[in-house]
C-alpha positions in Angstrom: 129.8 102.7 103.6 132.5 100.2 105.3 130.7 99.1 108.6 132.3 96.3 110.8 129.6 94.0 112.4 130.3 92.6 116.0 128.1 90.2 118.1 125.6 92.9 119.0 124.7 93.4 115.4 124.8 89.6 114.6 122.6 88.9 117.7 119.9 91.9 116.3 120.0 90.1 113.0 119.3 86.8 114.5 116.2 87.7 116.3 115.0 89.7 113.0 115.7 86.7 110.9 113.6 84.7 113.1 110.6 87.2 113.2 111.2 90.5 111.3 108.0 92.1 112.9 109.7 91.9 116.5 109.7 95.7 118.0 113.0 96.9 118.7 111.8 97.4 122.4 111.5 93.7 122.6 115.1 92.9 121.1 116.5 95.5 123.1 114.9 93.6 126.2 116.5 90.5 125.2 119.9 91.8 124.5 120.1 94.1 127.5 120.9 97.3 125.6 118.7 100.2 125.3 115.9 100.5 122.4 117.9 103.3 120.8 121.1 101.3 120.6 119.1 99.0 118.3 117.6 101.6 116.6 120.9 103.1 115.4 122.7 99.9 115.0 119.8 99.1 112.3 120.3 102.3 110.9 124.0 101.4 110.4 123.5 98.2 109.1 121.0 99.5 106.6 123.4 102.2 105.5 126.0 99.7 104.9 123.6 97.8 102.8 124.1 94.8 105.2 120.1 94.4 105.9 117.8 95.4 103.2 114.4 96.0 104.6 112.1 93.3 106.0 109.9 91.0 103.9 106.6 89.0 104.3 106.5 85.4 103.1 103.6 84.6 101.1 102.8 81.1 100.1 102.0 81.4 96.4 99.9 78.0 96.4 97.6 79.6 99.1 96.6 82.0 96.2 96.1 79.9 93.6 99.8 79.5 92.0 100.5 75.9 92.8 103.0 75.3 90.2 106.9 76.6 90.4 109.0 76.4 87.9 112.6 77.4 86.9 113.7 78.6 83.6 116.8 78.9 81.9 117.1 81.3 79.2 119.7 81.4 76.5 120.0 84.9 74.9 120.8 85.6 71.1 123.9 88.0 72.3 125.2 88.4 76.0 124.8 92.5 74.9 121.0 92.0 74.9 121.0 91.2 78.8 120.0 94.6 79.9 117.4 94.9 77.4 115.6 91.3 78.2 115.9 91.8 81.8 113.8 95.1 81.8 111.5 93.3 79.5 111.2 90.4 82.2 110.6 92.5 85.1 107.4 93.2 83.5 106.2 89.5 83.7 104.4 89.1 87.2 104.8 85.5 87.2 108.4 85.9 87.5 109.6 86.1 91.1 113.6 86.0 90.5 116.0 86.3 88.1 119.8 85.9 88.2 122.2 86.6 85.5 124.5 83.6 85.6 127.7 81.7 83.8 127.3 78.2 82.5 124.8 77.4 79.9 121.9 80.0 80.5 122.3 83.7 80.6 119.6 84.2 83.0 117.9 82.0 85.4 114.5 82.7 86.5 111.8 81.3 89.4 108.5 81.7 88.3 105.1 80.5 89.6 102.2 79.9 87.6 98.5 78.4 88.4 99.0 75.4 86.5 100.6 73.6 83.3 98.4 75.4 81.0 99.6 79.0 82.6 103.1 77.7 82.6 102.9 77.1 78.8 101.0 80.8 78.1 104.0 82.5 80.4 106.4 80.5 78.3 105.2 81.1 74.9 103.5 84.6 75.1 105.9 86.3 77.1 109.2 84.6 77.7 110.0 83.4 74.5 108.4 86.4 72.6 110.7 88.8 74.4 113.1 90.1 71.9 116.8 88.7 72.8 115.7 85.5 74.1 116.9 82.8 71.7 115.4 79.8 73.9 114.5 78.4 77.2 115.0 75.4 79.3 112.4 74.4 82.2 112.3 72.7 85.0 109.3 72.2 86.9 109.6 72.1 90.9 108.2 69.0 92.8 108.8 70.3 96.1 110.8 72.8 98.1 113.3 71.2 100.1 115.1 73.5 101.7 114.3 77.3 102.4 117.0 79.2 104.8 118.1 82.6 105.7 121.4 83.9 105.6 123.1 81.7 108.3 124.9 84.4 110.6 127.3 81.7 112.0 128.9 81.7 108.6 129.6 85.6 108.8 133.0 86.3 110.2 133.1 89.5 112.6 135.2 91.8 110.0 132.5 90.9 107.3 
């Protein structure tokens, strides 16, 4: 679906990026439109694939997962990507996986309880995955920036 966003759509998304739990009636009052308008616009944004659900952000450290690491995965062959990614999906410590250009074939973000847990995930899960040649691990010391999509960067014709 080719949907052209306008300032109303941008305003709706801005409110929801601030707090995804904001009721449509509250958004409608802020934007001085009907709740039905918000509902219809959101449905169109979702159908166009511009908006994909909403999320609750859980702090892994509060649940005992104090260590965040990034792992560059080298594959034996690029053709193994689909099989490898299917197996990596089963590893619950992996939060994100990206198919990349450059040195790594796959770049992972994982969370673990501690360095021993990280070692076990690396040795017993990721490196044992058929098609993985080797890995490089970088431990995150701090998340310095976390932001959502900047709507100011989105043109009205996007």
